[in-house]
N, C-alpha and C positions, 0 to 999 in steps of 0.2 A: 243112648241118653247118658250124659255125663253126671258127675257127682252133684254139681250144683242143681241140675235139673231134677235129679232123683230126690234130693233133699227138698227142693221146691215143691215136688209132689206132696211130700209129707207135710210140709209147712202149710200149704193150702188146705190139706185134709184136716189138720189139727184145728183149723179155724172152721172147717166145714161142718163137723159135728156128727149127728146121729140120725138114724132112720127109726122106724117104729120098732125095730128089733134090737136097738142098742139101749144101753142103760141111760136113764133120763139124766139130763144136765140141768143144773140150776143156773140159769143165765143171769140171775141177780147176784151170783157169787162174786167175790173179789177176784182180781186178775189171776193171781197164782192158782187159786182153786179152780177157776174157770178153765184155764188152759189144761190143768191136770184132768179135770172131768171130761173135757172134750176129747183129749187125747185117748183116754181109756175107752170112751164110748165109741170112737171111730174104729179102734182096733177090735172091739167086741163085735161091731157090725161086720167088718171085713172078715173076721174069722168065722162068723156064723154064715156068711153068704158068699164066701170066696168062690166056690164052684159056680154059683149063679153069675157072679160078676165076671169070671173068666170067660164064660160063654157069652155074656151080654154086658160089656163094660158100660153101656148106657145106663144100666141100673145104678151103678155106683155114681156115675155122673149126675143122675137125677137127685141122689142123696146129697151130693155136694152142692148142687144148685139150690136145693130146698133150704139148706141151713147156712151156706156160705154167705149169700147175699145179705140176709138180715143181720148176721153177726158182724160182718165187716162194715166199717164206716166208709162205704164206697165213695160217697161224695167228698169226704175229707181227703181221701186218697187221690181222687180225680183232681181236686183243686191243687193239691201239692204237686202232682205230676204235671199238670198244665202250666203251673207257675204263672209267669207274666202273660202267657198266651190265654189264660183263663180270665183275665181281667176284662170286665165289661161283657162277658159272654152271658147270654140268657141262661137262666137256671135249667130250662128244658134241654139245652144243648150240653150242659155239663152232665145232666142226668143220663142223656143218651150216650155220651162218651164213657161214663162210669159203667153203664150196663154193658156196652159193647166190649169193653176191655175185660170185664169179669167173665163174659161169655167165652171169650177167647182163652182166658187162663184156665177156667174150669174145664173146658173141652180138651185142652192140651194136657192137663196134668192128672185128670181123674184116673185114667187107666194105669198110670205109673204108681198109684197108691198100692196096687196089688203086689208090688215088689217088697212091701214092708209087711211083716206078718206077726209082729209081736209088740205088745205094749212095753215090753222090757227094752225095746230099742230107743225109748224116749225117756230121758231124765229131765225133770223139771227142777231147776235150781232155786234156792231161796232168793228172795228179792235182795238186791244190793244197790248201793248208791242212793241218790236222791230221786224219789219217785213222787209224783203229784197226780192230782186228778186230771191235769191237762196232758200228762205224759208219764206213763209207767212202763217200764221195760221188764218183760218176763223172759228169762233166759232158759233155754233148753239145750240139751245135747242129744244128737241123733246118732245112734250106733249104726254104721254102715256095714255092708257085707264083709268088708276086709278087716273089720274090727276097729277101724278108726272112728272117732267121734267128731261130728261136724256141729259147730255152734249155730243155733237158730234162735234168734231173739224176736219177740213179738212186741210191738209198740202199741199200747192201748191208751185210750182216753175215756173218761167218764162222761157219758151223755145222759140225756133225759130217759133213754131206753136202756141204761146200764152201760157196762164197759164194752167198748168196741175197738177192734184192731184196725189201725190205718196204715201200718207199715210192717214189713217182715224183713229182717236182716239175716241173710244166709251167708255164713262164712265171711262176714264183713261186708257183704254186698247188699245194699238197700234196694228193695223192690221199687220204692218211690223214686229214688235217685236214678236207677237204671232206666226206667221208662220216661222220666223227665228228660233225660238226655236224648233218648231215641225219638220221642214224639216232638220234642222241641225242635230238633233238626228237621223233621218231616213237615211240621206245621210252618216253620220259617220258609221252607222251600215251596210247599204246595198250598198252604192255607188250611185253616181248621176244617172247613166244611168238606173239602176233598179228603182229608185224612180221616175224618169221622166216617165218611161213606166207605172208604176202603177198609177201615177197622170193622164196620158192621158187616161187610161182605166177606170178611175173613181173608182178605188179600194182603194184609200186612203181616209180615213175619216177625213175631215178637222175639226180642233178644232174650 
């Protein structure tokens, strides 16, 4: 697993949140506080249950699935990833695409979270630049095992259900832009329905 993949594990985990054993998170909090709380809660949970998760990584995956999907603005992300290929698509198909993509990502990265073992590895920086309810950028720095710090930025927007993240930028690489390129090429070649079927079956190798 390379550095970007490892940081991706943590990035997803920071949005994934907590289990019954973790400290509670106020999901009505403002973006900066929300990311801080979720980060701390995630590490509390891993530290308390590390031995269990090492024996049964599915346990951690279930925690990620429980909180990640409600916290992430998955349909906004899906629409941005699909781009022009999403125009005119039925809402049910966009929902199915969003769900299938999240299932693949959560399954891929949950186990990698065990490589991170301290809340001190995450530094949440003060807000900077122009931030609005439509788009607010929360910057964090993740300390890697070699002592280097990797930038991870969360892009959130305010919805009727509170602040939700719709993109993550890891070392300058946007989650949305990466998958827009990959899926755009595959949909152009094979059509949306075939790509969706392959994504649901797990036969698409995500970049």
